[in-house]
Kinemage of the C-alpha trace (Angstrom):
@kinemage 1
@onewidth
@group {chain A} dominant
@subgroup {mainchain}
@vectorlist {calphas} color= white
{ca met a 1} P -10.776 3.494 -21.377
{ca thr a 2} L -7.072 4.039 -20.613
{ca glu a 3} L -4.885 1.041 -19.806
{ca tyr a 4} L -3.193 3.006 -17.030
{ca ala a 5} L -4.236 3.332 -13.397
{ca leu a 6} L -1.964 6.369 -12.913
{ca glu a 7} L -0.749 8.941 -15.407
{ca val a 8} L 1.606 11.643 -14.168
{ca asp a 9} L 2.823 14.331 -16.566
{ca arg a 10} L 5.509 16.901 -15.660
{ca leu a 11} L 4.146 17.079 -12.122
{ca val a 12} L 5.497 19.825 -9.866
{ca lys a 13} L 4.838 20.652 -6.234
{ca thr a 14} L 6.634 23.533 -4.572
{ca tyr a 15} L 6.530 24.865 -1.030
{ca ala a 16} L 7.418 28.414 -0.090
{ca ser a 17} L 8.324 29.732 3.358
{ca arg a 18} L 8.906 33.374 4.184
{ca gly a 19} L 12.605 34.137 4.150
{ca lys a 20} L 13.574 30.715 2.837
{ca pro a 21} L 14.308 29.387 -0.665
{ca gln a 22} L 11.421 27.685 -2.452
{ca val a 23} L 11.434 23.901 -2.092
{ca arg a 24} L 10.541 21.750 -5.112
{ca ala a 25} L 9.272 18.583 -3.410
{ca ile a 26} L 8.224 17.174 -6.803
{ca asp a 27} L 10.275 18.384 -9.724
{ca gly a 28} L 8.778 17.548 -13.116
{ca leu a 29} L 7.914 13.865 -12.628
{ca thr a 30} L 6.429 12.000 -15.588
{ca phe a 31} L 5.429 8.341 -15.421
{ca ser a 32} L 2.471 5.999 -15.878
{ca val a 33} L 1.413 2.827 -14.076
{ca pro a 34} L -0.453 0.002 -15.853
{ca arg a 35} L -3.497 -1.497 -14.183
{ca gly a 36} L -3.272 -4.637 -12.101
{ca ile a 37} L 0.340 -4.457 -10.893
{ca ile a 38} L 2.177 -3.749 -7.642
{ca phe a 39} L 4.126 -0.560 -8.246
{ca gly a 40} L 6.972 0.330 -5.882
{ca leu a 41} L 7.712 3.984 -5.148
{ca leu a 42} L 11.101 4.173 -3.462
{ca gly a 43} L 13.439 6.914 -2.355
{ca pro a 44} L 15.399 8.174 0.653
{ca asn a 45} L 13.802 10.329 3.322
{ca gly a 46} L 12.891 13.695 1.826
{ca ala a 47} L 12.818 12.331 -1.737
{ca gly a 48} L 9.234 13.498 -2.318
{ca lys a 49} L 7.399 10.181 -1.921
{ca ser a 50} L 4.896 11.385 0.689
{ca thr a 51} L 4.198 14.577 -1.238
{ca leu a 52} L 3.570 12.573 -4.404
{ca leu a 53} L 1.152 10.266 -2.571
{ca arg a 54} L -0.707 13.238 -1.146
{ca val a 55} L -1.113 14.724 -4.623
{ca leu a 56} L -2.289 11.425 -6.106
{ca thr a 57} L -4.822 10.930 -3.290
{ca thr a 58} L -6.131 14.535 -3.689
{ca leu a 59} L -4.893 15.679 -0.268
{ca thr a 60} L -2.469 18.226 -1.773
{ca arg a 61} L -2.897 20.394 -4.867
{ca pro a 62} L -0.051 20.232 -7.388
{ca thr a 63} L 1.724 23.436 -8.387
{ca gly a 64} L 2.105 22.411 -12.023
{ca gly a 65} L 1.686 19.559 -14.450
{ca ser a 66} L -1.072 16.980 -14.128
{ca ala a 67} L -1.934 13.659 -12.529
{ca arg a 68} L -4.755 11.294 -13.379
{ca val a 69} L -6.067 8.304 -11.427
{ca met a 70} L -8.216 5.862 -13.407
{ca asn a 71} L -8.444 8.580 -16.080
{ca phe a 72} L -9.738 11.250 -13.655
{ca asp a 73} L -7.703 14.393 -13.066
{ca val a 74} L -6.807 14.772 -9.369
{ca leu a 75} L -7.340 18.535 -9.542
{ca lys a 76} L -10.442 18.719 -11.741
{ca lys a 77} L -12.263 15.565 -10.555
{ca pro a 78} L -11.123 14.897 -6.968
{ca ile a 79} L -14.400 13.278 -5.883
{ca glu a 80} L -14.244 10.796 -8.755
{ca val a 81} L -10.638 9.987 -7.825
{ca arg a 82} L -11.561 9.386 -4.167
{ca arg a 83} L -14.315 6.994 -5.177
{ca arg a 84} L -11.736 4.816 -6.900
{ca ile a 85} L -8.971 4.715 -4.317
{ca ser a 86} L -8.219 3.424 -0.848
{ca ser a 87} L -5.169 4.779 0.925
{ca val a 88} L -3.043 4.111 3.969
{ca ile a 89} L -0.496 6.881 4.246
{ca gln a 90} L 1.598 8.028 7.170
{ca glu a 91} L -0.825 10.796 8.089
{ca thr a 92} L -3.871 8.508 7.877
{ca ala a 93} L -5.592 8.235 11.243
{ca ala a 94} L -8.325 5.896 12.359
{ca glu a 95} L -11.200 7.367 14.366
{ca leu a 96} L -9.532 7.415 17.769
{ca leu a 97} L -12.704 7.584 19.862
{ca leu a 98} L -14.409 4.672 18.121
{ca ser a 99} L -13.778 0.997 18.799
{ca val a 100} L -11.978 -1.137 16.242
{ca arg a 101} L -15.251 -2.706 15.132
{ca asp a 102} L -17.032 0.659 14.866
{ca asn a 103} L -14.111 2.030 12.842
{ca phe a 104} L -14.704 -0.687 10.284
{ca leu a 105} L -18.491 -0.425 10.230
{ca thr a 106} L -18.494 3.376 10.025
{ca tyr a 107} L -15.958 3.395 7.201
{ca ala a 108} L -17.928 0.720 5.344
{ca arg a 109} L -21.144 2.747 5.597
{ca phe a 110} L -19.364 5.840 4.267
{ca gln a 111} L -18.278 3.696 1.306
{ca gly a 112} L -21.863 2.631 0.615
{ca leu a 113} L -21.692 -0.994 1.771
{ca glu a 114} L -24.897 -2.570 3.019
{ca thr a 115} L -24.991 -3.412 6.730
{ca ser a 116} L -24.825 -7.193 6.287
{ca ala a 117} L -21.910 -6.968 3.842
{ca ala a 118} L -20.115 -4.483 6.103
{ca lys a 119} L -20.412 -6.765 9.140
{ca ser a 120} L -19.274 -9.802 7.174
{ca arg a 121} L -16.208 -8.045 5.764
{ca ala a 122} L -15.369 -6.462 9.120
{ca asp a 123} L -15.466 -9.851 10.861
{ca gly a 124} L -13.197 -11.335 8.228
{ca leu a 125} L -10.641 -8.526 8.547
{ca ile a 126} L -10.701 -8.633 12.346
{ca asp a 127} L -9.704 -12.278 12.131
{ca glu a 128} L -7.197 -11.804 9.301
{ca phe a 129} L -5.385 -8.931 11.011
{ca gln a 130} L -5.409 -10.661 14.417
{ca leu a 131} L -7.517 -7.948 16.047
{ca thr a 132} L -10.000 -10.184 17.916
{ca gly a 133} L -8.616 -9.278 21.326
{ca glu a 134} L -8.715 -5.553 20.530
{ca val a 135} L -12.039 -5.319 18.725
{ca glu a 136} L -14.012 -3.528 21.454
{ca lys a 137} L -11.192 -1.196 22.466
{ca lys a 138} L -11.088 2.417 21.359
{ca val a 139} L -8.357 2.983 18.811
{ca gln a 140} L -6.815 5.670 21.025
{ca asp a 141} L -6.088 2.920 23.577
{ca leu a 142} L -4.224 0.691 21.128
{ca ser a 143} L -0.489 0.468 20.630
{ca gly a 144} L 0.979 2.095 17.548
{ca gly a 145} L 1.336 -1.281 15.851
{ca phe a 146} L -2.315 -2.223 16.378
{ca arg a 147} L -3.457 1.219 15.203
{ca arg a 148} L -1.546 0.601 11.998
{ca arg a 149} L -3.250 -2.758 11.569
{ca val a 150} L -6.629 -1.045 11.841
{ca gln a 151} L -5.633 1.516 9.207
{ca val a 152} L -4.376 -1.123 6.767
{ca ala a 153} L -7.354 -3.414 7.326
{ca lys a 154} L -9.802 -0.595 6.509
{ca ala a 155} L -8.279 -0.366 3.031
{ca phe a 156} L -9.510 -3.895 2.304
{ca leu a 157} L -13.109 -3.230 3.300
{ca val a 158} L -13.986 -1.929 -0.147
{ca asp a 159} L -12.890 -3.100 -3.594
{ca thr a 160} L -11.510 0.121 -5.028
{ca pro a 161} L -9.420 -0.361 -8.189
{ca val a 162} L -6.404 1.510 -6.778
{ca leu a 163} L -4.807 1.068 -3.353
{ca phe a 164} L -2.078 3.332 -1.947
{ca leu a 165} L -0.003 1.783 0.856
{ca asp a 166} L 2.697 3.727 2.681
{ca glu a 167} L 4.850 1.491 4.927
{ca phe a 168} L 2.077 -1.112 5.199
{ca ser a 169} L 4.007 -3.581 7.388
{ca thr a 170} L 4.727 -1.195 10.276
{ca gly a 171} L 3.822 -2.921 13.550
{ca met a 172} L 3.252 -6.352 11.987
{ca asp a 173} L 4.985 -9.488 13.202
{ca pro a 174} L 6.721 -11.622 10.545
{ca ile a 175} L 3.833 -14.086 10.226
{ca leu a 176} L 1.178 -11.397 9.710
{ca lys a 177} L 3.483 -9.485 7.378
{ca arg a 178} L 3.930 -12.614 5.251
{ca gln a 179} L 0.144 -13.100 5.128
{ca met a 180} L -0.313 -9.505 3.984
{ca met a 181} L 2.267 -9.920 1.243
{ca his a 182} L 0.342 -12.921 -0.079
{ca arg a 183} L -2.874 -10.880 0.177
{ca leu a 184} L -1.390 -8.003 -1.817
{ca arg a 185} L -0.207 -10.327 -4.558
{ca ala a 186} L -3.689 -11.887 -4.730
{ca glu a 187} L -5.289 -8.426 -4.955
{ca ala a 188} L -3.045 -7.523 -7.899
{ca glu a 189} L -3.835 -10.805 -9.642
{ca lys a 190} L -7.533 -9.874 -9.410
{ca gly a 191} L -6.763 -6.633 -11.262
{ca arg a 192} L -6.256 -4.173 -8.424
{ca thr a 193} L -3.419 -1.673 -8.787
{ca ile a 194} L -1.301 -1.242 -5.649
{ca ile a 195} L 1.064 1.678 -5.121
{ca leu a 196} L 3.537 0.690 -2.431
{ca thr a 197} L 6.170 2.639 -0.549
{ca thr a 198} L 8.479 0.956 1.923
{ca gln a 199} L 11.830 1.450 3.614
{ca ile a 200} L 12.192 -2.347 3.811
{ca leu a 201} L 13.678 -2.942 0.394
{ca ser a 202} L 13.355 -6.719 0.598
{ca glu a 203} L 9.567 -6.183 0.589
{ca ala a 204} L 9.777 -4.207 -2.629
{ca glu a 205} L 12.177 -6.733 -4.138
{ca glu a 206} L 9.743 -9.568 -3.449
{ca leu a 207} L 6.437 -7.809 -4.199
{ca cys a 208} L 6.851 -5.171 -6.885
{ca asp a 209} L 6.321 -5.761 -10.601
{ca asp a 210} L 7.659 -2.298 -11.420
{ca ile a 211} L 9.699 0.178 -9.384
{ca leu a 212} L 10.282 3.928 -9.579
{ca ile a 213} L 13.169 5.340 -7.550
{ca ile a 214} L 13.023 9.079 -6.932
{ca asn a 215} L 15.340 11.502 -5.178
{ca lys a 216} L 14.844 15.223 -4.582
{ca gly a 217} L 11.560 15.042 -6.439
{ca arg a 218} L 13.074 13.640 -9.636
{ca gln a 219} L 13.193 10.220 -11.241
{ca val a 220} L 16.452 8.370 -10.648
{ca ala a 221} L 15.578 4.988 -12.155
{ca arg a 222} L 12.541 3.037 -13.372
{ca gly a 223} L 11.923 -0.589 -14.282
{ca asp a 224} L 11.410 -4.098 -12.968
{ca leu a 225} L 14.037 -5.651 -10.732
{ca ser a 226} L 15.950 -7.233 -13.623
{ca thr a 227} L 16.109 -3.899 -15.453
{ca leu a 228} L 17.313 -2.060 -12.354
{ca lys a 229} L 19.998 -4.639 -11.740
{ca leu a 230} L 21.439 -3.861 -15.165
{ca leu a 231} L 22.169 -0.387 -13.799
{ca ser a 232} L 24.395 -1.972 -11.174
{ca gln a 233} L 26.416 -4.362 -13.270
{ca gly a 234} L 29.657 -5.069 -11.478
{ca val a 235} L 28.116 -4.764 -8.001
{ca tyr a 236} L 28.690 -7.832 -5.845
{ca glu a 237} L 27.699 -8.842 -2.348
{ca ile a 238} L 30.350 -10.793 -0.455
{ca glu a 239} L 29.503 -12.638 2.745
{ca met a 240} L 32.287 -14.239 4.785
{ca thr a 241} L 32.563 -15.912 8.197
{ca phe a 242} L 35.897 -16.380 9.985
{ca asp a 243} L 36.888 -18.497 12.970
{ca arg a 244} L 37.503 -15.117 14.665
{ca met a 245} L 37.083 -11.571 13.444
{ca pro a 246} L 40.427 -10.164 12.236
{ca glu a 247} L 41.486 -7.017 14.074
{ca thr a 248} L 42.191 -5.171 10.825
{ca met a 249} L 38.905 -6.061 9.136
{ca ala a 250} L 37.284 -2.634 9.519
{ca ala a 251} L 40.273 -0.997 7.849
{ca asp a 252} L 40.389 -3.684 5.148
{ca leu a 253} L 36.746 -3.088 4.275
{ca ala a 254} L 37.197 0.683 4.218
{ca lys a 255} L 39.926 0.313 1.583
{ca leu a 256} L 37.359 -1.279 -0.739
{ca gln a 257} L 35.225 1.895 -0.682
{ca pro a 258} L 32.100 -0.258 -0.319
{ca ile a 259} L 28.573 0.699 -1.215
{ca arg a 260} L 27.703 -0.695 2.202
{ca ser a 261} L 29.237 -3.097 4.688
{ca ser a 262} L 28.567 -4.611 8.090
{ca met a 263} L 30.424 -6.640 10.716
{ca asp a 264} L 28.497 -8.914 13.039
{ca gly a 265} L 30.290 -11.311 15.371
{ca asn a 266} L 32.731 -13.223 13.184
{ca ser a 267} L 30.885 -12.452 9.935
{ca ile a 268} L 31.048 -9.645 7.397
{ca glu a 269} L 28.799 -8.549 4.549
{ca val a 270} L 30.089 -6.090 1.997
{ca ala a 271} L 28.692 -4.740 -1.266
{ca val a 272} L 31.297 -3.417 -3.687
{ca lys a 273} L 31.433 -2.255 -7.315
{ca leu a 274} L 34.248 -4.001 -9.128
{ca lys a 275} L 35.599 -4.509 -12.607
{ca glu a 276} L 34.543 -7.809 -14.128
{ca gly a 277} L 36.622 -10.698 -12.796
{ca asn a 278} L 38.009 -8.837 -9.782
{ca val a 279} L 35.580 -10.169 -7.192
{ca met a 280} L 37.629 -13.290 -6.465
{ca asp a 281} L 40.737 -11.137 -5.964
{ca val a 282} L 38.856 -9.290 -3.214
{ca val a 283} L 37.801 -12.574 -1.604
{ca thr a 284} L 41.378 -13.843 -1.775
{ca asn a 285} L 42.777 -10.690 -0.164
{ca leu a 286} L 40.201 -10.758 2.643
{ca ser a 287} L 40.983 -14.459 3.234
{ca arg a 288} L 44.774 -14.158 3.295
{ca asp a 289} L 46.319 -15.558 6.514
{ca arg a 290} L 42.848 -16.061 7.991
{ca arg a 291} L 40.751 -19.149 8.582
{ca val a 292} L 37.548 -18.758 6.593
{ca leu a 293} L 34.521 -20.871 7.538
{ca his a 294} L 32.068 -19.625 4.907
{ca val a 295} L 32.177 -17.584 1.682
{ca glu a 296} L 29.262 -16.546 -0.519
{ca val a 297} L 29.253 -14.159 -3.488
{ca arg a 298} L 26.000 -12.795 -4.909
{ca gly a 299} L 24.901 -10.226 -7.443
{ca ala a 300} L 23.432 -6.850 -6.536
{ca thr a 301} L 20.293 -6.642 -4.412
{ca leu a 302} L 17.706 -3.891 -4.604
{ca glu a 303} L 19.319 -2.355 -1.528
{ca asp a 304} L 22.664 -2.147 -3.308
{ca ile a 305} L 21.030 -0.516 -6.331
{ca phe a 306} L 19.101 1.910 -4.136
{ca val a 307} L 22.191 3.014 -2.204
{ca glu a 308} L 24.297 3.332 -5.334
{ca leu a 309} L 21.708 5.486 -7.099
{ca thr a 310} L 20.617 7.718 -4.213
{ca ala a 311} L 23.580 8.092 -1.866
{ca pro a 312} L 25.203 11.555 -1.968
{ca ser a 313} L 28.591 11.644 -3.633
{ca gly a 314} L 31.239 10.523 -1.181
{ca ala a 315} L 28.710 9.162 1.299
{ca arg a 316} L 28.818 5.513 0.236
{ca gly a 317} L 30.220 3.278 2.884
{ca glu a 318} L 29.570 5.843 5.625
{ca glu a 319} L 26.772 3.674 6.996
{ca asn a 320} L 29.173 0.827 7.723
{ca arg a 321} L 28.308 -0.548 11.125
{ca glu a 322} L 29.805 -2.972 13.604
{ca ala a 323} L 27.637 -5.071 15.899
{ca ser a 324} L 28.929 -7.177 18.734
């Protein structure tokens, strides 16, 4: 038996439209994912993440190459793949005309659970996902956030070895989101493999054992957080608070050509790539003739790495924002 939950080899997916150039949504990806880890799949919008998930969950046929889930080829053995996965992807829809409870019970029966086990698990998930007040409502009558809770909860009804989660925390309040992060870590510790995509990079930074960053269908970087941070040596985050925001601060930050920066009230945050030893020179220059209340310097975060690796040439710093 293979030690990998996923094995992707030179995978290609192209789309063709009449009168338009062919689009290579996935362009020769090769990677493997060991069992029992939380694997982060990151990339900007249009990077190919959703297409890759659809191939791995047998919803889309690849154009070339191969992909295997739990040693079963997604093209040759799609039924065997589906028996071993649960998925919550952006296109996933609960049964809109069924109640929350009936969504759970129907899904459980399709997965072969006995009635008593299905009811017990459904009751537990209704409580865990704070759905008690919505349980008899049709899903079509729920808010978008509660619909998402139903979709995510269904993935925990059955103990499949592989779980695909696309933006799992959408619609969750901070307390529920924190509970789900603990739940995901516990699932991985039990041996379940979780494939996670998220636009909230702090989630990936906290949860993922291994991360693949893709852009335009190709691999940009791969490794755990410590490995990825080595790719951004010399990137620093500087946080400063002044007694009042200097009038020239926006221009001063622009001169640094930052990876990203923000101004909020009397505080700034800026991420910059500098030669070793130059970070304190930047702090000194930003502090000159100004009363500084707080200074903090940190190493690169996953967000800094992500922006540095995926931002188009010349686009870094363009997302600088000012909030009153």
